[in-house]
Structures are given as C-alpha cells and as structure tokens.
KOLZA-505726 format. One record per residue (C-alpha): chain; x negated, y, z negated. Coordinates in nm, 2 decimals, decimal comma. Layout:
N
+--------+--------+--------+--------+
: cadena :   east :  north :     up :
+--------+--------+--------+--------+
:      A :      X :      Y :      Z :
...
+--------+--------+--------+--------+
This chain:
209
+--------+--------+--------+--------+
: cadena :   east :  north :     up :
+--------+--------+--------+--------+
:      A :   2,14 :  25,95 :  18,39 :
:      A :   1,90 :  26,11 :  18,65 :
:      A :   1,53 :  26,12 :  18,60 :
:      A :   1,54 :  26,50 :  18,60 :
:      A :   1,82 :  26,48 :  18,32 :
:      A :   1,60 :  26,24 :  18,12 :
:      A :   1,30 :  26,47 :  18,14 :
:      A :   1,50 :  26,79 :  18,05 :
:      A :   1,63 :  26,61 :  17,75 :
:      A :   1,29 :  26,48 :  17,65 :
:      A :   1,16 :  26,82 :  17,66 :
:      A :   1,43 :  26,97 :  17,45 :
:      A :   1,38 :  26,71 :  17,20 :
:      A :   1,00 :  26,78 :  17,20 :
:      A :   1,05 :  27,16 :  17,17 :
:      A :   1,30 :  27,10 :  16,89 :
:      A :   1,07 :  26,88 :  16,71 :
:      A :   0,79 :  27,13 :  16,73 :
:      A :   1,02 :  27,40 :  16,61 :
:      A :   1,13 :  27,19 :  16,30 :
:      A :   0,77 :  27,11 :  16,21 :
:      A :   0,67 :  27,48 :  16,24 :
:      A :   0,98 :  27,59 :  16,03 :
:      A :   0,87 :  27,33 :  15,77 :
:      A :   0,52 :  27,45 :  15,76 :
:      A :   0,63 :  27,82 :  15,73 :
:      A :   0,86 :  27,73 :  15,45 :
:      A :   0,61 :  27,53 :  15,27 :
:      A :   0,34 :  27,82 :  15,29 :
:      A :   0,60 :  28,07 :  15,16 :
:      A :   0,68 :  27,83 :  14,86 :
:      A :   0,29 :  27,78 :  14,80 :
:      A :   0,25 :  28,17 :  14,80 :
:      A :   0,55 :  28,21 :  14,56 :
:      A :   0,38 :  27,95 :  14,31 :
:      A :   0,03 :  28,13 :  14,34 :
:      A :   0,21 :  28,46 :  14,25 :
:      A :   0,39 :  28,29 :  13,97 :
:      A :   0,05 :  28,15 :  13,83 :
:      A :  -0,13 :  28,48 :  13,89 :
:      A :   0,14 :  28,68 :  13,69 :
:      A :   0,15 :  28,43 :  13,40 :
:      A :  -0,24 :  28,45 :  13,40 :
:      A :  -0,21 :  28,81 :  13,37 :
:      A :   0,04 :  28,79 :  13,09 :
:      A :  -0,20 :  28,55 :  12,91 :
:      A :  -0,49 :  28,79 :  12,94 :
:      A :  -0,28 :  29,07 :  12,81 :
:      A :  -0,17 :  28,87 :  12,50 :
:      A :  -0,51 :  28,76 :  12,42 :
:      A :  -0,65 :  29,12 :  12,45 :
:      A :  -0,37 :  29,22 :  12,19 :
:      A :  -0,52 :  28,95 :  11,96 :
:      A :  -0,86 :  29,10 :  12,02 :
:      A :  -0,77 :  29,45 :  11,96 :
:      A :  -0,60 :  29,37 :  11,63 :
:      A :  -0,90 :  29,20 :  11,50 :
:      A :  -1,13 :  29,48 :  11,63 :
:      A :  -0,95 :  29,79 :  11,48 :
:      A :  -0,92 :  29,59 :  11,15 :
:      A :  -1,29 :  29,53 :  11,13 :
:      A :  -1,37 :  29,87 :  11,23 :
:      A :  -1,14 :  30,00 :  10,94 :
:      A :  -1,34 :  29,77 :  10,70 :
:      A :  -1,65 :  29,91 :  10,84 :
:      A :  -1,57 :  30,30 :  10,78 :
:      A :  -1,45 :  30,22 :  10,44 :
:      A :  -1,79 :  30,09 :  10,34 :
:      A :  -2,01 :  30,34 :  10,54 :
:      A :  -1,83 :  30,66 :  10,40 :
:      A :  -1,64 :  30,72 :  10,71 :
:      A :  -1,92 :  30,69 :  10,97 :
:      A :  -1,75 :  30,43 :  11,16 :
:      A :  -1,42 :  30,60 :  11,17 :
:      A :  -1,46 :  30,74 :  11,53 :
:      A :  -1,52 :  30,39 :  11,65 :
:      A :  -1,21 :  30,26 :  11,45 :
:      A :  -1,00 :  30,55 :  11,62 :
:      A :  -1,13 :  30,45 :  11,97 :
:      A :  -1,04 :  30,09 :  11,89 :
:      A :  -0,69 :  30,20 :  11,78 :
:      A :  -0,64 :  30,40 :  12,10 :
:      A :  -0,72 :  30,09 :  12,31 :
:      A :  -0,46 :  29,88 :  12,12 :
:      A :  -0,20 :  30,15 :  12,16 :
:      A :  -0,26 :  30,15 :  12,54 :
:      A :  -0,25 :  29,76 :  12,57 :
:      A :   0,06 :  29,75 :  12,35 :
:      A :   0,23 :  29,98 :  12,59 :
:      A :   0,13 :  29,78 :  12,88 :
:      A :   0,25 :  29,47 :  12,72 :
:      A :   0,60 :  29,62 :  12,64 :
:      A :   0,63 :  29,68 :  13,02 :
:      A :   0,48 :  29,36 :  13,16 :
:      A :   0,60 :  29,09 :  12,89 :
:      A :   0,98 :  29,13 :  12,93 :
:      A :   1,11 :  28,80 :  12,78 :
:      A :   1,34 :  28,85 :  12,48 :
:      A :   1,10 :  28,65 :  12,25 :
:      A :   0,81 :  28,84 :  12,37 :
:      A :   0,97 :  29,18 :  12,32 :
:      A :   1,07 :  29,07 :  11,96 :
:      A :   0,72 :  28,97 :  11,89 :
:      A :   0,58 :  29,30 :  12,03 :
:      A :   0,83 :  29,48 :  11,82 :
:      A :   0,72 :  29,30 :  11,50 :
:      A :   0,36 :  29,37 :  11,60 :
:      A :   0,41 :  29,74 :  11,64 :
:      A :   0,61 :  29,76 :  11,30 :
:      A :   0,31 :  29,60 :  11,13 :
:      A :   0,06 :  29,83 :  11,32 :
:      A :   0,27 :  30,15 :  11,21 :
:      A :   0,25 :  30,03 :  10,86 :
:      A :  -0,12 :  29,97 :  10,89 :
:      A :  -0,18 :  30,32 :  11,03 :
:      A :   0,03 :  30,48 :  10,77 :
:      A :  -0,15 :  30,32 :  10,49 :
:      A :  -0,49 :  30,40 :  10,66 :
:      A :  -0,42 :  30,78 :  10,64 :
:      A :  -0,37 :  30,74 :  10,27 :
:      A :  -0,69 :  30,55 :  10,24 :
:      A :  -0,89 :  30,80 :  10,45 :
:      A :  -0,77 :  31,08 :  10,24 :
:      A :  -0,87 :  30,88 :   9,93 :
:      A :  -1,23 :  30,84 :  10,10 :
:      A :  -1,24 :  31,21 :  10,16 :
:      A :  -1,17 :  31,26 :   9,79 :
:      A :  -1,44 :  31,03 :   9,69 :
:      A :  -1,22 :  30,76 :   9,56 :
:      A :  -1,39 :  30,47 :   9,69 :
:      A :  -1,23 :  30,23 :   9,44 :
:      A :  -0,89 :  30,33 :   9,58 :
:      A :  -1,01 :  30,28 :   9,93 :
:      A :  -1,12 :  29,93 :   9,85 :
:      A :  -0,80 :  29,86 :   9,67 :
:      A :  -0,60 :  29,95 :   9,96 :
:      A :  -0,82 :  29,78 :  10,22 :
:      A :  -0,84 :  29,46 :  10,02 :
:      A :  -0,47 :  29,45 :   9,93 :
:      A :  -0,18 :  29,60 :  10,13 :
:      A :  -0,38 :  29,67 :  10,45 :
:      A :  -0,48 :  29,29 :  10,48 :
:      A :  -0,11 :  29,21 :  10,45 :
:      A :  -0,04 :  29,46 :  10,74 :
:      A :  -0,32 :  29,31 :  10,94 :
:      A :  -0,19 :  28,94 :  10,90 :
:      A :   0,16 :  29,06 :  10,99 :
:      A :   0,02 :  29,20 :  11,32 :
:      A :  -0,21 :  28,92 :  11,39 :
:      A :   0,08 :  28,68 :  11,32 :
:      A :   0,29 :  28,85 :  11,59 :
:      A :   0,00 :  28,83 :  11,84 :
:      A :  -0,06 :  28,45 :  11,78 :
:      A :   0,28 :  28,30 :  11,93 :
:      A :   0,27 :  28,58 :  12,20 :
:      A :  -0,07 :  28,46 :  12,32 :
:      A :   0,04 :  28,09 :  12,28 :
:      A :   0,36 :  28,15 :  12,48 :
:      A :   0,17 :  28,33 :  12,76 :
:      A :  -0,07 :  28,04 :  12,78 :
:      A :   0,21 :  27,78 :  12,83 :
:      A :   0,35 :  28,01 :  13,10 :
:      A :   0,03 :  28,03 :  13,28 :
:      A :  -0,01 :  27,65 :  13,31 :
:      A :   0,09 :  27,51 :  13,64 :
:      A :   0,38 :  27,26 :  13,68 :
:      A :   0,25 :  26,92 :  13,58 :
:      A :  -0,01 :  27,02 :  13,35 :
:      A :  -0,04 :  26,76 :  13,07 :
:      A :   0,06 :  26,89 :  12,73 :
:      A :  -0,23 :  27,01 :  12,53 :
:      A :  -0,43 :  27,13 :  12,84 :
:      A :  -0,24 :  27,45 :  12,90 :
:      A :  -0,53 :  27,66 :  12,79 :
:      A :  -0,76 :  27,50 :  13,05 :
:      A :  -0,51 :  27,52 :  13,32 :
:      A :  -0,44 :  27,88 :  13,25 :
:      A :  -0,81 :  27,97 :  13,25 :
:      A :  -0,81 :  27,87 :  13,62 :
:      A :  -0,56 :  28,10 :  13,72 :
:      A :  -0,67 :  28,41 :  13,93 :
:      A :  -0,72 :  28,71 :  13,68 :
:      A :  -0,53 :  29,02 :  13,77 :
:      A :  -0,66 :  29,24 :  13,50 :
:      A :  -1,00 :  29,30 :  13,32 :
:      A :  -0,95 :  29,17 :  12,97 :
:      A :  -1,18 :  29,27 :  12,69 :
:      A :  -1,07 :  28,98 :  12,50 :
:      A :  -1,24 :  28,73 :  12,75 :
:      A :  -1,57 :  28,92 :  12,74 :
:      A :  -1,61 :  29,10 :  12,41 :
:      A :  -1,70 :  28,95 :  12,08 :
:      A :  -1,52 :  29,10 :  11,77 :
:      A :  -1,71 :  29,22 :  11,47 :
:      A :  -1,85 :  28,93 :  11,26 :
:      A :  -1,65 :  29,05 :  10,97 :
:      A :  -1,32 :  28,99 :  11,14 :
:      A :  -1,37 :  28,62 :  11,22 :
:      A :  -1,23 :  28,50 :  10,92 :
:      A :  -1,08 :  28,81 :  10,76 :
:      A :  -0,74 :  28,67 :  10,76 :
:      A :  -0,83 :  28,38 :  10,52 :
:      A :  -1,09 :  28,56 :  10,29 :
:      A :  -1,15 :  28,90 :  10,15 :
:      A :  -1,33 :  29,16 :  10,35 :
:      A :  -1,71 :  29,19 :  10,28 :
:      A :  -1,93 :  29,47 :  10,34 :
:      A :  -2,07 :  29,50 :  10,71 :
:      A :  -2,43 :  29,45 :  10,77 :
+--------+--------+--------+--------+
C-alpha cells in the first residue's frame, strides 16, 4: 500500500470515528431530553393529584364553617367547590392510566353525593333547622368526604411514585418527585387548609374559630 493510500485510509477512519462519536452524543442528548420530559410530566401529575387532595379538604372545611356561621361562609365554600371541579376536569384529561381514571371516577361519585346532600343541608339551614344541618354534616357528609379523600390518597401516592426518577430507593419517591421541575402552579404546594380539616377524617367536626 502506498503512503497516499495509507493517509487516505487514516483520514477516512478518523472522520468515521468523529461521525460515530457525534452520533452517539446526539442520541444521548435526545435520550436525556426524553427522560427529562418524563420526569416533568410525572411531576405535573403529582402536583395535580396533591391539589385534588387539598381541594377536597378545603371545600369540606368551608362547608363545616358555613354550617356554624349561619351560611356566611357559603360563598367561599362555593368558590372552593368550583376550584375542585376545574381541577377534577383537568385531572380527567391528564391522568389517563386506567387505575387513575377509576380513582377519579370514585372521587367524582363521592363528590356528587356530597353536593346532593349539601343542597339538602343548605335548605335546612335556610329553614332554621340547625339541628338537621349538624346531623347531616356530622353523619352522612363525613362519609361522603371520606370516600372522596380515600380516592384522592392512592391517586396522589401513585403519581408520587411515577414522578420518582429511575433508581430512586424505595421510600424516597416523595423527595425525588419534589426535585422534578414543576409545570403547573399548585395550591396544594403553597396553601394551608383550614385548621378544622387537618384531622376531620378521624374525629367529629368542631365549630371554627
């Protein structure tokens, strides 16, 4: 082989090596970008699930409040209900896994029962039947609240697991998910529910204030 042929072969090999290195680098960057998108989407799902948990505790607390302040807090209760309906509609679009859709369906059924009974309780309040209002709020409405909250709990837990990057040790999913870049503004991450809602699932409601 002549010197010219050897030089030509060396150049071809060098160029091929550079092209292969560049190709591997581009593939790696695309793969990393895909993983980043997966973590971001999972973080968004977790934020949405946690927001639903907050919403349920929030409207439940404001219902309790208006039952004890003769309806003064009902406008705030209705605004909280509207927030939940918006978040639930968003969740039904974004959380598409069959298990998630079933949990959202259970949550919506419990919420519908909650609102149906709320209408009955509010009519009783307008008729000055305070004892009936308290009976409804302290009995069947607690059951409806607990059903909705129970559906929200596994939904949030599943989203937390999905948000954890591969290789996250079991038990550290929440910390890993917290580091994911947020893609929506969640009231659940910034707002504090009414004090009366913090333990309402485990004890009777008490008068606010």
